[in-house]
C-alpha positions as CSV (number, residue, x, y, z in Angstrom):
1,X,122.2,144.8,91.3
2,X,122.6,144.1,94.8
3,X,118.8,144.8,95.1
4,X,118.2,142.0,92.6
5,X,120.2,139.4,94.4
6,X,118.7,140.3,97.8
7,X,115.3,140.0,96.2
8,X,116.2,136.6,94.5
9,X,117.6,135.2,97.8
10,X,114.6,136.2,99.8
11,X,112.3,134.8,97.2
12,X,114.1,131.5,97.2
13,X,114.3,131.3,100.8
14,X,110.4,131.9,101.2
15,X,109.8,129.1,98.5
16,X,112.1,126.7,100.3
17,X,110.3,127.5,103.7
18,X,106.9,127.2,102.1
19,X,107.9,123.8,100.6
20,X,109.5,122.4,103.7
21,X,106.3,121.5,105.7
22,X,104.9,119.9,102.5
23,X,107.9,117.7,102.1
24,X,107.7,116.3,105.6
25,X,103.8,115.8,105.2
26,X,104.4,114.0,102.0
27,X,107.0,111.8,103.3
28,X,104.4,110.7,106.1
29,X,101.5,110.4,104.0
30,X,103.2,108.2,101.3
31,X,104.7,105.8,104.1
32,X,103.0,102.4,104.4
33,X,101.4,103.4,107.6
34,X,99.1,105.7,105.8
35,X,98.9,104.5,102.2
36,X,97.9,100.9,103.1
37,X,94.4,102.5,103.9
38,X,94.4,105.2,101.3
39,X,94.4,102.7,98.5
40,X,92.5,103.0,95.1
41,X,91.6,99.2,95.4
42,X,88.7,97.3,96.7
43,X,91.0,96.1,99.6
44,X,93.6,97.2,102.1
45,X,97.1,96.5,101.8
46,X,99.3,95.7,104.7
47,X,102.9,95.8,105.9
48,X,105.6,97.8,104.6
49,X,105.7,95.7,101.2
50,X,102.1,96.8,100.9
51,X,100.9,93.3,100.1
52,X,97.2,92.5,99.8
53,X,95.4,92.2,103.1
54,X,95.3,88.6,104.4
55,X,92.0,86.8,104.6
56,X,90.5,88.2,101.4
57,X,89.4,91.4,103.4
58,X,87.4,93.7,101.1
59,X,86.5,97.5,101.3
60,X,82.8,97.1,101.7
61,X,80.3,99.8,100.7
62,X,81.0,101.9,103.9
63,X,84.8,101.4,103.9
64,X,84.6,99.4,107.0
65,X,84.8,96.1,105.5
66,X,82.5,93.8,103.6
67,X,79.5,92.1,105.3
68,X,80.7,89.2,107.5
69,X,84.3,90.4,107.8
70,X,84.0,94.0,109.0
71,X,87.4,95.7,110.1
72,X,86.2,95.9,113.7
73,X,85.9,92.0,113.7
74,X,89.6,92.0,114.2
75,X,90.9,95.7,114.7
76,X,89.9,96.6,118.1
77,X,90.3,100.1,119.8
78,X,93.9,99.3,120.4
79,X,96.9,97.3,119.3
80,X,96.4,93.6,120.3
81,X,99.3,91.4,121.6
82,X,98.7,89.0,118.9
83,X,99.8,91.6,116.3
84,X,96.7,92.7,115.1
85,X,96.8,96.5,115.0
86,X,94.1,98.6,116.4
87,X,92.8,102.2,116.9
88,X,89.2,103.7,117.5
89,X,87.1,103.7,114.3
90,X,89.5,101.5,112.2
91,X,88.5,101.6,108.5
92,X,89.7,102.2,104.9
93,X,89.8,105.7,103.5
94,X,87.0,106.3,100.9
95,X,88.1,105.7,97.3
96,X,88.0,109.4,96.6
97,X,90.8,109.8,99.2
98,X,92.9,107.1,97.6
99,X,96.6,108.4,97.4
100,X,97.8,106.2,94.5
101,X,98.2,106.9,90.8
102,X,97.6,103.2,90.2
103,X,97.5,100.0,92.4
104,X,100.7,100.1,94.6
105,X,102.0,103.3,93.4
106,X,101.7,106.3,95.9
107,X,101.1,109.7,94.6
108,X,103.8,112.3,94.8
109,X,104.3,115.9,95.4
110,X,101.9,118.4,93.6
111,X,99.3,115.5,92.7
112,X,99.1,114.4,96.3
113,X,98.9,117.9,97.7
114,X,96.0,118.8,95.1
115,X,94.0,115.8,96.1
116,X,94.5,116.4,100.0
117,X,93.4,120.0,99.6
118,X,90.5,119.4,97.2
119,X,87.2,119.2,99.2
120,X,85.6,117.0,96.5
121,X,88.4,114.5,97.2
122,X,89.2,115.0,100.9
123,X,85.8,114.3,102.5
124,X,84.9,118.0,102.2
125,X,87.3,119.3,104.7
126,X,88.5,122.9,104.9
127,X,92.1,123.5,105.8
128,X,91.4,123.8,109.5
129,X,89.4,120.6,109.4
130,X,92.3,118.8,107.6
131,X,94.6,120.2,110.1
132,X,92.3,118.8,112.8
133,X,92.2,115.5,111.1
134,X,95.8,115.0,110.7
135,X,96.7,116.3,114.1
136,X,94.0,114.9,116.3
137,X,92.4,111.9,114.6
138,X,93.4,108.6,116.7
139,X,93.7,106.5,113.5
140,X,96.2,109.0,112.0
141,X,98.0,109.1,115.5
142,X,98.2,105.3,115.4
143,X,100.8,105.5,112.6
144,X,103.4,106.4,115.2
145,X,102.2,103.9,117.8
146,X,101.5,100.9,115.4
147,X,102.6,98.2,117.8
148,X,104.1,95.0,117.0
149,X,103.5,92.5,114.2
150,X,102.5,88.9,114.6
151,X,106.2,88.0,114.8
152,X,106.6,90.3,117.8
153,X,108.7,93.0,115.8
154,X,107.7,96.8,116.1
155,X,106.1,98.0,112.9
156,X,108.1,100.8,111.2
157,X,106.9,104.4,112.2
158,X,106.6,107.1,109.4
159,X,110.0,108.8,108.7
160,X,109.1,112.2,110.5
161,X,108.5,112.1,114.2
162,X,104.8,112.9,115.1
163,X,105.7,116.2,116.9
164,X,107.5,117.3,113.8
165,X,104.6,116.2,111.4
166,X,102.1,118.1,113.7
167,X,104.4,121.1,113.4
168,X,104.7,120.8,109.6
169,X,100.9,120.5,109.2
170,X,100.2,123.5,111.3
171,X,102.9,125.5,109.3
172,X,101.5,124.3,106.1
173,X,98.0,125.3,107.0
174,X,99.0,128.6,108.2
175,X,101.0,129.3,104.7
176,X,97.5,128.5,103.0
177,X,98.2,124.8,102.2
178,X,100.5,125.6,99.3
179,X,101.3,122.7,96.8
180,X,104.6,122.3,95.1
181,X,104.7,123.6,91.4
182,X,101.5,125.7,92.1
């Protein structure tokens, strides 16, 4: 009987440790800093309340804004004193990489994990490429250095510090990108 309990405790602790990285990753990916550009709409959203982007901004065919109003017309390589956020290659994620179940409703748990790990939905990325993207892409990193808004208030960072997020991503990939409930 003791053997049974030792095995059960070992199994539960393994499941918990395997799920821990994903919980941290999910909390970041569903934060407005990320989900505002990972929409399933023809336009980005902005701010923590995720309202429709000002000025009628639209996605455009290449996810970098419609003709005449490209993302780069306002969003430069770095945050601006005016409150306009910036990072290299500012753009929306392709629609296939939308992390919403419906407009304004972020995916959770297993569904988000499956989308993130599905090469047909993640831009064809392998786990190693996904790790590289989440750890090194300047637009992803911007989420933790989002500057101030037009009123001079600092934008809220994701709920997990960047170093901890990077550690969670690396552990999740090392574990084989397990999804909850899988």
